[in-house]
N, C-alpha and C positions, 0 to 999 in steps of 0.2 A: 325409612330408606330415602336418601337423596342421591340422585344419579345425574351425571351429564356425560359428555364424551370422554372426559378424562378422570373423573373421580366418582367414587361410589361410597356412601357413608352408611354404616351400620350402627345401631344403638341397642343397648340392653342395660337397664338400670342406670348406674352412674358412669358407664363406659361408652365411649364412642370410638369406632374404628373407621378410618378412611383408607380406601383402596385406590390405587392408580393402575388399573388393568393394562393400559397401553404402555406403561413403563415397566416392562418385565414382570407383569403380574404382581407388582409390589404393594406392600403396605406403606402408606404415606405417614399415618399417625395412629397411635393408640393412646388415648388419654382418659383420665378419671376426673369427673367434675362433680362437686357437691357444694352447696351453699355459696355459689359464685367462685369457688376455688377450683382451678384447673391445673392438673399435674400430668405431664407427659409420662407414660409408662415405658415407651420406647423413645428413641431419639426423635425430637420434633423436627419435621421438615420445614424448610422455608416455604412460604406461600407460593412463590413463583418457581420453586425447584422443578427442574425438568430433566434431571438425570437420575437413573436408577441408583447411582452411588450417593445421591442425596436423600434417598428414601429411608424409612425406618426398618424395613426388612424386605428380602426378596428370596424367591425359591431357586434352588440349585438342581438342575436336571439337564442331561442324564449322567453327569459326573460332578464331583465336588473338588474344590481346590485345583491344584495344578497338574498339568501333563508336562513332564520334563522335556524342554526343547520342542514341544508340540508334536512329538512323534511317539507312537507305540505300535506294536505288532500284535495282531490277534488272529490266530489260526491261519497263518500264512499271508495275511493281508496287512500291509503297512498303511497306517493311518497318519496323515500329516495335517495338522491344524495350525492356522496362523494365530499369532498373538491377538488377544481380544480386549486388552486393557492397556491404556497408555502407560509406558514406563515399566511394563512387565514382559520379560522375554518368553514366558510360558503362558499358553492359553489356560483359562480357568473357568470353573463353574458351569460349563456347558453352554447351551444356546438359549434356554428359557429366560434367563435374566436380562437378555439383550433384545428381546422380541416382544411385540404386543400380544396380550392375551385377550380372549373374547369372553364376555359375560354371557353365560348360557342360562343362568337362573339367578334371581336375587329377591330377597325379602327384607323385612325390617331388621333382622339380625343374622342373615346368612347370605352367602353368595357362592356361585360355582363358576370358576374360570377355566378356560380351555386354551391349550396351545398345541398346534400341530406342526411337526417338523418333517419336511420331505428330505429324502436322502440327498446329500450334497457333500460338502467337505467332511462333515460327520456322516459316514456313508450308510446310515440306517435310518429308516423312517420310524417315527414314534409319535405318540400322543401323550400329553401331560394334562392332568386335571388337578386343580386345587379346590377343595371344599373348605370354606371359611365359615366358622360359626362363632358368634359372640353371645355370651350369657352374662348374668350379673356378676359372676366371679372372675371371668376371664375369656380367653381366646383359644379356640381349638382350630388347628389346621390339619388337613389331610392332603398330602401331595402324592399323586399316583403317576406312574409312567407305564405305558403299554407299548410293547414292541409291535409295530405295524409292518415290519419288514418281513421278507421271505427268508432271512438269515438270522442266526442268533446274534444278539447284541449285548455288549457289556453295559452295565447300568449301575448307577449310584445316585442317591438323593440327599438333599440337605436343606436347611433353612438358614438364613443369614440375618438374624435380628441384631440391630444396634441398640445400645442402651446409653442414657446419659450417666455421667458419674462425677463424683468429687472425691476428695481425700477420704471421705467417710463411707464410701460405697464398698461393700464387701461381697465376696462370693464364697459359697461352701458347696463343694461337690467332690465326689469320689472318682479318681482316675488311677490307673495302675502304672502307666508309662507315658513318656514324652518322646516325641520325635524331634531331635535337635535339627537345626536348619542352617543352610549356608546363606550367603548374601542375596541369593535369589529366592529365598523362602522355600527352598526345596530340602527334603529330609536328607540328613547325612547319617543318622543312626538312631536307635531307640534306647532310651535309658530310663531308670526308675523315676517316677514323678516325685522327687524329693527336693528339699532345698528351695531354690527359686521357682521350681516347677510344682511345688506342693499347692494344691487348690482346696485343701480340706477346710480352711477358714482363713481368708486373707483379704487384704486390700486388693481391689481389682482395677483401680484407675492409675494410669501412668506407669505401667509395669514393664514396658518395652518387651512385650511378648507378641508373637505371631505364630503360635505353635499348635500342632495337633497332639492330641492325647488319646491313648488307647486304654481299653478296659474301663470305659466310662460306665458309671452306675446308673445312667439314664435319668438323673435328676440333679438340678442345681438350684440352690436357694440364694437369691441376691437381696441385699438389704441396703437401705439408705434412710437416714432420719427424715428426709424430705418426702419420702413416698408414703402413701396412705397405709401400706402394709408391706411385708416382704413379698417379693415376686418369686414364684416357684416355676421353673422351666423344666418340662419333662418330655421325654420321647422314648417309648418302649422299644422302638425299632432301631435306634441309633446306638451302636457300640463304640463310636468314636466321637470326639468333642474337639472343636477348634476354638481357641481363645485368641482374640486380637485385642491388645491393650497398648496403644501407641504411647511412646515416651511422653508426648506433650499432654496427655490426658484429655478430659472432656467427654470421651465416649469409649465404650468397649463393645466388642462383638462376641457373643456366645453362641456357637453354631452346633446344633445336633446334626451329625452327619453319619451316613451308613458305611463310609469307607475312609481309609487313611489317605492323606495327601500323596499324590504321585503313585498311587497303587496301580494305575494302568501301565506304568513302566516296569512293574515287576513281572516275573514269569507267571503264567496263568495258574500254575500249581499253588501259588501263594495267595491267589485272589480271595479264597475262602477265608483265610485267617485275617486278611486285610479288609474284609467287608464287601468286596465287589461281588455283584451278581452277574450271571449271564442269563438273559431272558430269551427263551425260545420264541419263535414267531407266535404272536398272539398272547404271550405271557405278560403279566404285569407285576409290579411291586409297589409298595407304598411306604410312606413315612408319616407317622402321626406326631404332632407337636402340640403341647398344651402350655400356655402361659397364664398363670392365675395369681390373684391376690391370695396369699396364704393367710389363714385365720390364726 
């Protein structure tokens, strides 16, 4: 384990993981090295990168993706949030990705990071914990959120991993439906995941997609001839999946998430089917994610 004020390195076998807790509890790099050959398994961050959007992955808490217009109503309370990313009119991904996390425990191949939010613009107090474990086959992440408030709080969780890609990179995963989107990346309707939305076995680079998918099977296998083995991404707690594949290529994002984009804007009666939880005071929820080299 190597640690300074900004980075924490974990190692196991041929794998090295570098965390940047102060940048949204983010992962800076995950790489495989053998016989002098080093291959990034997530997007490699520039050495001087100082923005969470330049990292390899970051946690989403206590909601994922967008809130339409930054407004929603919960049990008679209107919540108004300012935009939190340049160029986007809707706030997204909660507060955790834009705040420093504290290292509570760390060893050669594991770390525990904490983030505490006091009630403010998001009017509920909560605590988030990330438990990061590296082994010889891959990375395990557990993201937890506990409602510290005296009132019930809506909650959802996700992870936002970036991957490098070329024309030869492929993804294979099972999804049932797609949420079509408008020019603000907000859902306009749900359709079957067929045609250009079919993810069963397809090229994943440069696809001009920024869509949410429902009925996710909980596992995605990604392949590229340059990688040491296929990568298997899994999350038993995520029923939804978000795929971002910009037209210009180079990277894609494969997000396991517990709820659909803009779910907070729907009536509470629909939150169950859209994956949103309501946590009672003191209650918590978690999201497990595993990324491993498939044999």
